[in-house]
N, C-alpha and C positions, 0 to 999 in steps of 0.2 A: 571516566564516563565510559561506561557500556551500555548500548541498546542492542535489545533482541526483539525482532521484528519478523511477523509471520503473516505473510499474506496467504489470503487462500478464497479459492472460488472455484468456477468451472473453467474448465481449457476453452478458450475462445474468448475469454473476459479479459485478458491482459496481464494476467496474476503476475508472471514472470517478466513482462517489461516493464511494469510496475517497481519489482523487485531491483531490476538492471538500473532504472533512471536512479533509484534511492542511492545504490550501491555506488554510482558514477559521481553522484553531486558526491559522495561522503568522501570518495578518493580526491574529488578534485579539491575537497577542503583540508587533506592532508591527513585521515584518519585510516588507521588500520580497517580492512573490510573483509567479508566473506559471503559470499551470495550462493546459494546452494538451491537451484531449480530441483523441484519434483513433480511428475505426471504421470497419470494414467496410461495405460497403451491407447486410448480412444481420443488423448488429446482433446481435440475440440469438443467440449461436452463433459468430459470424463473430469474427475479431479485433477486440482492443479493447486500445488503450492511452493510458495518461496521464504525459503528462511533467509535474511539478511542481518549480519550482526555488524556491528560499526563501534569502535573503541579507539580512545587514545592509546591504548597500549596493545602490545600484541594478543592477538586472538587465540585462546587456548583450544578451544573447539568451534567449528562451524556450525554445528547442529542447535537447532533451537525447538527444544522441547516443552518449556516454559516462557514463551514469548513475555517481554513488557509490553510489548503492544502487536493487538492483533490485527488485521483489516480483513474482514469477514464480509464477502462479496455475495454469500448465497446463502439459503437456511441449512442446507446440510454442513457446511463449512462453519458456521456458525454452533450446530449442533456439536460437532466435533471436537472443536478447539476452544472453545468458551471456558470449560473447566480448566484447561491449561494456563491461563494467563494468570502470571504472578499476583498477588495480593500487591494492590495499589498500582497496578497497571492499567492500561487503557485498551478498548474494545472499540474500533469504529468499524461501523456495518452501516451497508446500503439498505436501508428501511425500506427500499422501494422492491427487493425481493426477501427479504427478513421480516416475515411476519410473528416477533414473538416479545414474549415479555423476557426482561433480563432478570433472573434471580439472583444476581450477584450484588452486594452493594459495597464489596469491599474494591471494587476494581472501577475507573471511570469509563462511563460508557458514552460514545458519540454516535447517534443516528442520523444518519444524512439521506435523504430521499435520492441519491446520485444516478441511478439509472432514468428515471422520470426528469430530473433537472437538467442532464445532460442533453436529453432528447428534446427538451423544451426549450433550450439552449443551440439548437442544432449542433450538437455535438455528441450524437448516437455514438456510443461504442467507444466512449473515453470516461465511463463511470470511473474506471480504475485510476485515471490522472487526477481527477477530480479529489477523489478518497485521497490520493496521493498529497494533493495541495493541502488537504487538510491535516494531514500528517504532517507535512512539512510546517506548517504552523503551529502545531500541538510541539514539535521537536526545537522550535526556535534554534536551531543550530547552522541553517545554510542561507546564503545571500542568496539574492535574485539570478546573480552571476553565476554560482557555484548549481542553482538548480536549472539553469538552462545551459549549462556545460554538461550536467548530468543527461538531459534529453537529448543533445546532438549527439554525446557519444554513446548511445543506447540505439537511436535511431540508426537503419541499414543502410548504407549507401544505397544513392537512387531513390532513396525515401523523403529526401531532405524536405518535401513539402509538406510532411506531417508534422515537423518540428513547431509551426506556429499554433496548429488546433491543440496539439499536445499542452505546450503551454499555457493558452488559454484555458483550457479545462483545468491545470494546476492552478492558476491564478483564481479562477473561479470557488475552486474546492477551497484555498486558503482563505477568503474572504467570508464565505460559508459560516453563518451561526446555526449550531447544531438543533433539533429539536428537541434533544432531551430536556 
């Protein structure tokens, strides 16, 4: 089993953090993992991507040019990476920020109004965790304990108060029925 996941959005949306949580949950499970963050010089507001490879065997390359799963958090990321998703792959998109028709019928498309939903639930700024929760549900690889460990390992020292809100957003995303 190998899953190549690409998170893409604007800097400041938590793209790298979401990738880190996934990677740490996978490490907690005992998988081989690579985590490769990339962001433009502008950081906040610029382009940000994070490639995560999870495997039950040694990973040959950490690069994700053709993801099995794309998490698209904004329209420019959707435009740039949609065609790279492998046939029979999955795209999870934040339909709050992406107003596009998907012209591919060879992938699974999951549309989630993540930014608006997290704001309604007093979890503004956690659409990344909401989308990650949906990803965790789709993958069906991790226990709640492994996901919680992934969050705890990813939150910086002194910021432990953020763990509960991140876990709440992940739970909401995992329970969400998509709009597609």
